A tleap script that builds the chain and sets N, CA, C and O, in Angstrom:
source leaprc.protein.ff14SB
mol = sequence {
  NMET ILE GLY MET GLY GLY PHE ILE VAL TYR
  SER SER GLN THR ARG ASP ASN LEU VAL PHE
  ARG LYS THR SER LYS PRO HIE TRP GLN THR
  MET ASP LEU GLU ASN PRO ARG SER LEU LYS
  MET ARG VAL VAL ASN GLN PRO TYR VAL PRO
  MET THR GLU LEU SER SER LEU TYR LYS ASP
  MET GLU SER ALA THR LYS ASP ASP GLN LYS
  THR GLU GLU ALA VAL ALA ASP CGLN
}
set mol.1.N position { 3.442 0.578 -33.221 }
set mol.1.CA position { 4.783 0.347 -32.754 }
set mol.1.C position { 5.236 1.454 -31.800 }
set mol.1.O position { 5.885 1.182 -30.789 }
set mol.2.N position { 4.891 2.700 -32.125 }
set mol.2.CA position { 5.258 3.812 -31.255 }
set mol.2.C position { 4.495 3.723 -29.933 }
set mol.2.O position { 5.050 3.994 -28.868 }
set mol.3.N position { 3.230 3.345 -30.011 }
set mol.3.CA position { 2.429 3.197 -28.793 }
set mol.3.C position { 2.977 2.130 -27.872 }
set mol.3.O position { 3.009 2.302 -26.654 }
set mol.4.N position { 3.412 1.021 -28.462 }
set mol.4.CA position { 3.967 -0.057 -27.650 }
set mol.4.C position { 5.286 0.385 -26.999 }
set mol.4.O position { 5.531 0.084 -25.831 }
set mol.5.N position { 6.117 1.086 -27.741 }
set mol.5.CA position { 7.370 1.577 -27.169 }
set mol.5.C position { 7.125 2.576 -26.054 }
set mol.5.O position { 7.810 2.560 -25.032 }
set mol.6.N position { 6.139 3.450 -26.257 }
set mol.6.CA position { 5.790 4.411 -25.209 }
set mol.6.C position { 5.278 3.724 -23.958 }
set mol.6.O position { 5.604 4.129 -22.842 }
set mol.7.N position { 4.476 2.687 -24.140 }
set mol.7.CA position { 3.959 1.950 -22.990 }
set mol.7.C position { 5.081 1.244 -22.238 }
set mol.7.O position { 5.062 1.188 -21.008 }
set mol.8.N position { 6.053 0.708 -22.962 }
set mol.8.CA position { 7.179 0.034 -22.307 }
set mol.8.C position { 7.980 1.027 -21.477 }
set mol.8.O position { 8.373 0.718 -20.352 }
set mol.9.N position { 8.224 2.209 -22.014 }
set mol.9.CA position { 8.953 3.231 -21.260 }
set mol.9.C position { 8.142 3.668 -20.048 }
set mol.9.O position { 8.685 3.796 -18.951 }
set mol.10.N position { 6.838 3.899 -20.239 }
set mol.10.CA position { 5.974 4.303 -19.126 }
set mol.10.C position { 5.956 3.226 -18.046 }
set mol.10.O position { 6.061 3.543 -16.861 }
set mol.11.N position { 5.826 1.987 -18.427 }
set mol.11.CA position { 5.762 0.890 -17.458 }
set mol.11.C position { 7.067 0.740 -16.698 }
set mol.11.O position { 7.063 0.483 -15.494 }
set mol.12.N position { 8.178 0.898 -17.392 }
set mol.12.CA position { 9.460 0.727 -16.710 }
set mol.12.C position { 9.729 1.851 -15.720 }
set mol.12.O position { 10.510 1.670 -14.786 }
set mol.13.N position { 9.104 3.000 -15.902 }
set mol.13.CA position { 9.329 4.124 -14.993 }
set mol.13.C position { 8.329 4.172 -13.845 }
set mol.13.O position { 8.612 4.795 -12.821 }
set mol.14.N position { 7.177 3.540 -13.981 }
set mol.14.CA position { 6.135 3.674 -12.968 }
set mol.14.C position { 5.830 2.393 -12.208 }
set mol.14.O position { 5.131 2.456 -11.196 }
set mol.15.N position { 6.306 1.260 -12.631 }
set mol.15.CA position { 5.964 0.009 -11.969 }
set mol.15.C position { 6.999 -0.345 -10.914 }
set mol.15.O position { 8.188 -0.062 -11.068 }
set mol.16.N position { 6.532 -0.963 -9.848 }
set mol.16.CA position { 7.409 -1.326 -8.743 }
set mol.16.C position { 8.145 -2.635 -8.980 }
set mol.16.O position { 9.201 -2.866 -8.391 }
set mol.17.N position { 7.603 -3.491 -9.831 }
set mol.17.CA position { 8.235 -4.784 -10.036 }
set mol.17.C position { 9.333 -4.726 -11.103 }
set mol.17.O position { 10.059 -5.704 -11.278 }
set mol.18.N position { 9.470 -3.615 -11.814 }
set mol.18.CA position { 10.553 -3.421 -12.771 }
set mol.18.C position { 11.507 -2.389 -12.199 }
set mol.18.O position { 11.198 -1.197 -12.198 }
set mol.19.N position { 12.657 -2.823 -11.713 }
set mol.19.CA position { 13.590 -1.912 -11.082 }
set mol.19.C position { 14.876 -1.883 -11.900 }
set mol.19.O position { 15.614 -2.868 -11.949 }
set mol.20.N position { 15.137 -0.750 -12.540 }
set mol.20.CA position { 16.368 -0.576 -13.291 }
set mol.20.C position { 17.335 0.339 -12.550 }
set mol.20.O position { 18.539 0.317 -12.809 }
set mol.21.N position { 16.814 1.137 -11.635 }
set mol.21.CA position { 17.640 2.066 -10.867 }
set mol.21.C position { 17.829 1.502 -9.464 }
set mol.21.O position { 16.893 1.499 -8.665 }
set mol.22.N position { 19.000 1.038 -9.170 }
set mol.22.CA position { 19.262 0.458 -7.858 }
set mol.22.C position { 19.593 1.522 -6.818 }
set mol.22.O position { 19.552 1.243 -5.620 }
set mol.23.N position { 19.924 2.750 -7.261 }
set mol.23.CA position { 20.339 3.779 -6.313 }
set mol.23.C position { 19.165 4.531 -5.698 }
set mol.23.O position { 19.280 5.042 -4.584 }
set mol.24.N position { 18.040 4.609 -6.402 }
set mol.24.CA position { 16.900 5.340 -5.862 }
set mol.24.C position { 15.973 4.401 -5.091 }
set mol.24.O position { 15.971 3.190 -5.312 }
set mol.25.N position { 15.191 4.980 -4.188 }
set mol.25.CA position { 14.262 4.178 -3.398 }
set mol.25.C position { 13.074 3.756 -4.254 }
set mol.25.O position { 12.671 4.496 -5.151 }
set mol.26.N position { 12.511 2.588 -3.995 }
set mol.26.CA position { 11.316 2.154 -4.723 }
set mol.26.C position { 10.111 3.020 -4.364 }
set mol.26.O position { 10.126 3.738 -3.365 }
set mol.27.N position { 9.070 2.944 -5.191 }
set mol.27.CA position { 7.888 3.772 -5.000 }
set mol.27.C position { 7.203 3.518 -3.661 }
set mol.27.O position { 6.679 4.447 -3.045 }
set mol.28.N position { 7.204 2.254 -3.204 }
set mol.28.CA position { 6.508 1.960 -1.955 }
set mol.28.C position { 7.233 2.539 -0.743 }
set mol.28.O position { 6.644 2.617 0.335 }
set mol.29.N position { 8.481 2.943 -0.888 }
set mol.29.CA position { 9.182 3.583 0.217 }
set mol.29.C position { 9.109 5.100 0.145 }
set mol.29.O position { 9.351 5.773 1.147 }
set mol.30.N position { 8.785 5.645 -1.004 }
set mol.30.CA position { 8.747 7.095 -1.148 }
set mol.30.C position { 7.334 7.653 -1.192 }
set mol.30.O position { 7.166 8.873 -1.186 }
set mol.31.N position { 6.318 6.812 -1.235 }
set mol.31.CA position { 4.941 7.304 -1.308 }
set mol.31.C position { 4.545 7.960 0.010 }
set mol.31.O position { 4.866 7.461 1.089 }
set mol.32.N position { 3.860 9.059 -0.095 }
set mol.32.CA position { 3.362 9.763 1.080 }
set mol.32.C position { 2.185 8.966 1.641 }
set mol.32.O position { 1.132 8.885 1.009 }
set mol.33.N position { 2.359 8.381 2.819 }
set mol.33.CA position { 1.312 7.530 3.386 }
set mol.33.C position { 0.144 8.327 3.931 }
set mol.33.O position { -0.949 7.786 4.102 }
set mol.34.N position { 0.357 9.603 4.207 }
set mol.34.CA position { -0.744 10.431 4.703 }
set mol.34.C position { -1.578 11.009 3.565 }
set mol.34.O position { -2.734 11.376 3.773 }
set mol.35.N position { -1.005 11.095 2.362 }
set mol.35.CA position { -1.729 11.566 1.174 }
set mol.35.C position { -1.429 10.631 0.003 }
set mol.35.O position { -0.692 11.002 -0.910 }
set mol.36.N position { -1.999 9.412 0.022 }
set mol.36.CA position { -1.666 8.441 -1.025 }
set mol.36.C position { -2.272 8.834 -2.371 }
set mol.36.O position { -3.279 9.538 -2.439 }
set mol.37.N position { -1.627 8.358 -3.441 }
set mol.37.CA position { -2.135 8.599 -4.786 }
set mol.37.C position { -2.056 7.298 -5.573 }
set mol.37.O position { -1.348 6.368 -5.187 }
set mol.38.N position { -2.770 7.246 -6.649 }
set mol.38.CA position { -2.822 6.048 -7.461 }
set mol.38.C position { -1.622 5.981 -8.388 }
set mol.38.O position { -1.249 6.987 -8.992 }
set mol.39.N position { -1.017 4.816 -8.509 }
set mol.39.CA position { 0.067 4.592 -9.457 }
set mol.39.C position { -0.415 3.790 -10.662 }
set mol.39.O position { 0.377 3.452 -11.541 }
set mol.40.N position { -1.697 3.489 -10.703 }
set mol.40.CA position { -2.251 2.675 -11.773 }
set mol.40.C position { -2.740 3.548 -12.919 }
set mol.40.O position { -3.026 4.731 -12.737 }
set mol.41.N position { -2.832 2.955 -14.087 }
set mol.41.CA position { -3.343 3.702 -15.230 }
set mol.41.C position { -4.859 3.828 -15.148 }
set mol.41.O position { -5.419 4.860 -15.516 }
set mol.42.N position { -5.523 2.781 -14.668 }
set mol.42.CA position { -6.981 2.772 -14.598 }
set mol.42.C position { -7.391 2.261 -13.221 }
set mol.42.O position { -6.972 1.177 -12.813 }
set mol.43.N position { -8.203 3.026 -12.504 }
set mol.43.CA position { -8.646 2.665 -11.169 }
set mol.43.C position { -10.165 2.592 -11.169 }
set mol.43.O position { -10.838 3.520 -11.619 }
set mol.44.N position { -10.711 1.471 -10.656 }
set mol.44.CA position { -12.156 1.294 -10.596 }
set mol.44.C position { -12.565 1.109 -9.143 }
set mol.44.O position { -12.284 0.070 -8.544 }
set mol.45.N position { -13.228 2.112 -8.574 }
set mol.45.CA position { -13.782 2.059 -7.220 }
set mol.45.C position { -12.774 1.556 -6.176 }
set mol.45.O position { -13.099 0.676 -5.379 }
set mol.46.N position { -11.601 2.090 -6.176 }
set mol.46.CA position { -10.604 1.718 -5.181 }
set mol.46.C position { -10.166 2.980 -4.443 }
set mol.46.O position { -9.379 3.769 -4.967 }
set mol.47.N position { -10.676 3.167 -3.231 }
set mol.47.CA position { -10.277 4.369 -2.483 }
set mol.47.C position { -8.878 4.199 -1.890 }
set mol.47.O position { -8.497 3.112 -1.454 }
set mol.48.N position { -8.139 5.278 -1.885 }
set mol.48.CA position { -6.812 5.276 -1.277 }
set mol.48.C position { -6.916 6.057 0.029 }
set mol.48.O position { -6.939 7.288 0.033 }
set mol.49.N position { -6.978 5.325 1.127 }
set mol.49.CA position { -7.152 5.954 2.432 }
set mol.49.C position { -5.788 6.209 3.061 }
set mol.49.O position { -4.866 5.417 2.869 }
set mol.50.N position { -5.644 7.296 3.805 }
set mol.50.CA position { -4.369 7.580 4.473 }
set mol.50.C position { -4.067 6.531 5.552 }
set mol.50.O position { -4.970 6.063 6.246 }
set mol.51.N position { -2.807 6.175 5.678 }
set mol.51.CA position { -2.372 5.218 6.686 }
set mol.51.C position { -1.541 5.969 7.724 }
set mol.51.O position { -0.311 5.946 7.689 }
set mol.52.N position { -2.233 6.631 8.644 }
set mol.52.CA position { -1.551 7.476 9.622 }
set mol.52.C position { -0.752 6.657 10.639 }
set mol.52.O position { 0.308 7.093 11.088 }
set mol.53.N position { -1.251 5.483 11.000 }
set mol.53.CA position { -0.547 4.652 11.976 }
set mol.53.C position { 0.794 4.187 11.414 }
set mol.53.O position { 1.816 4.239 12.097 }
set mol.54.N position { 0.777 3.734 10.166 }
set mol.54.CA position { 2.005 3.274 9.533 }
set mol.54.C position { 2.978 4.425 9.318 }
set mol.54.O position { 4.188 4.265 9.479 }
set mol.55.N position { 2.447 5.573 8.958 }
set mol.55.CA position { 3.288 6.753 8.767 }
set mol.55.C position { 3.971 7.157 10.068 }
set mol.55.O position { 5.164 7.457 10.077 }
set mol.56.N position { 3.214 7.166 11.174 }
set mol.56.CA position { 3.815 7.536 12.459 }
set mol.56.C position { 4.836 6.483 12.905 }
set mol.56.O position { 5.839 6.824 13.531 }
set mol.57.N position { 4.590 5.226 12.592 }
set mol.57.CA position { 5.547 4.170 12.913 }
set mol.57.C position { 6.852 4.364 12.148 }
set mol.57.O position { 7.932 4.226 12.721 }
set mol.58.N position { 6.760 4.681 10.860 }
set mol.58.CA position { 7.966 4.936 10.064 }
set mol.58.C position { 8.732 6.143 10.589 }
set mol.58.O position { 9.962 6.130 10.624 }
set mol.59.N position { 8.012 7.191 10.998 }
set mol.59.CA position { 8.674 8.380 11.543 }
set mol.59.C position { 9.384 8.049 12.849 }
set mol.59.O position { 10.490 8.532 13.092 }
set mol.60.N position { 8.758 7.230 13.694 }
set mol.60.CA position { 9.387 6.815 14.948 }
set mol.60.C position { 10.640 5.977 14.689 }
set mol.60.O position { 11.652 6.138 15.371 }
set mol.61.N position { 10.568 5.085 13.701 }
set mol.61.CA position { 11.726 4.266 13.359 }
set mol.61.C position { 12.867 5.126 12.826 }
set mol.61.O position { 14.029 4.887 13.154 }
set mol.62.N position { 12.544 6.126 12.005 }
set mol.62.CA position { 13.573 7.002 11.457 }
set mol.62.C position { 14.236 7.837 12.549 }
set mol.62.O position { 15.454 8.019 12.550 }
set mol.63.N position { 13.428 8.339 13.476 }
set mol.63.CA position { 14.011 9.137 14.563 }
set mol.63.C position { 14.856 8.248 15.490 }
set mol.63.O position { 15.863 8.706 16.030 }
set mol.64.N position { 14.460 6.999 15.674 }
set mol.64.CA position { 15.242 6.084 16.510 }
set mol.64.C position { 16.592 5.775 15.864 }
set mol.64.O position { 17.605 5.698 16.560 }
set mol.65.N position { 16.618 5.600 14.560 }
set mol.65.CA position { 17.898 5.335 13.894 }
set mol.65.C position { 18.797 6.564 13.939 }
set mol.65.O position { 20.015 6.436 14.071 }
set mol.66.N position { 18.205 7.761 13.829 }
set mol.66.CA position { 19.005 8.981 13.932 }
set mol.66.C position { 19.590 9.122 15.343 }
set mol.66.O position { 20.744 9.519 15.505 }
set mol.67.N position { 18.785 8.795 16.358 }
set mol.67.CA position { 19.285 8.846 17.734 }
set mol.67.C position { 20.416 7.839 17.949 }
set mol.67.O position { 21.403 8.138 18.620 }
set mol.68.N position { 20.264 6.648 17.374 }
set mol.68.CA position { 21.311 5.631 17.491 }
set mol.68.C position { 22.601 6.094 16.822 }
set mol.68.O position { 23.693 5.866 17.343 }
set mol.69.N position { 22.473 6.744 15.669 }
set mol.69.CA position { 23.662 7.243 14.970 }
set mol.69.C position { 24.349 8.335 15.779 }
set mol.69.O position { 25.578 8.404 15.822 }
set mol.70.N position { 23.552 9.190 16.423 }
set mol.70.CA position { 24.137 10.251 17.247 }
set mol.70.C position { 24.880 9.673 18.442 }
set mol.70.O position { 25.961 10.147 18.792 }
set mol.71.N position { 24.304 8.647 19.072 }
set mol.71.CA position { 24.984 8.040 20.221 }
set mol.71.C position { 26.253 7.315 19.790 }
set mol.71.O position { 27.252 7.336 20.508 }
set mol.72.N position { 26.221 6.672 18.622 }
set mol.72.CA position { 27.420 6.002 18.114 }
set mol.72.C position { 28.516 7.017 17.815 }
set mol.72.O position { 29.689 6.766 18.094 }
set mol.73.N position { 28.143 8.163 17.250 }
set mol.73.CA position { 29.127 9.213 16.966 }
set mol.73.C position { 29.692 9.784 18.273 }
set mol.73.O position { 30.884 10.080 18.353 }
set mol.74.N position { 28.853 9.936 19.284 }
set mol.74.CA position { 29.326 10.455 20.568 }
set mol.74.C position { 30.285 9.482 21.240 }
set mol.74.O position { 31.276 9.901 21.839 }
set mol.75.N position { 29.998 8.196 21.146 }
set mol.75.CA position { 30.880 7.175 21.725 }
set mol.75.C position { 32.191 7.134 20.949 }
set mol.75.O position { 33.256 6.968 21.544 }
set mol.76.N position { 32.127 7.283 19.644 }
set mol.76.CA position { 33.337 7.241 18.824 }
set mol.76.C position { 34.219 8.454 19.077 }
set mol.76.O position { 35.439 8.352 18.954 }
set mol.77.N position { 33.638 9.605 19.429 }
set mol.77.CA position { 34.415 10.819 19.701 }
set mol.77.C position { 35.152 10.751 21.029 }
set mol.77.O position { 36.143 11.456 21.222 }
set mol.78.N position { 34.690 9.927 21.931 }
set mol.78.CA position { 35.318 9.861 23.266 }
set mol.78.C position { 36.575 9.125 23.250 }
set mol.78.O position { 37.221 8.983 24.289 }
savepdb mol mol.pdb
quit
């Protein structure tokens, strides 16, 4: 019974399909794409390769949104 309760708590904190916290970002948005790690309990011959192209794309998108926010603030100040 204790093992099952522990597994339920572990699963609710580490799985992406069980979301109880709406304020924090999901794991797939916070994972480091250049240094990926396993979120599974047991992994069999599954390499986690870095996704540098996707990481650079996300960085470009983030910088573009920051630039857009700066231009909106500059227009609003005028």
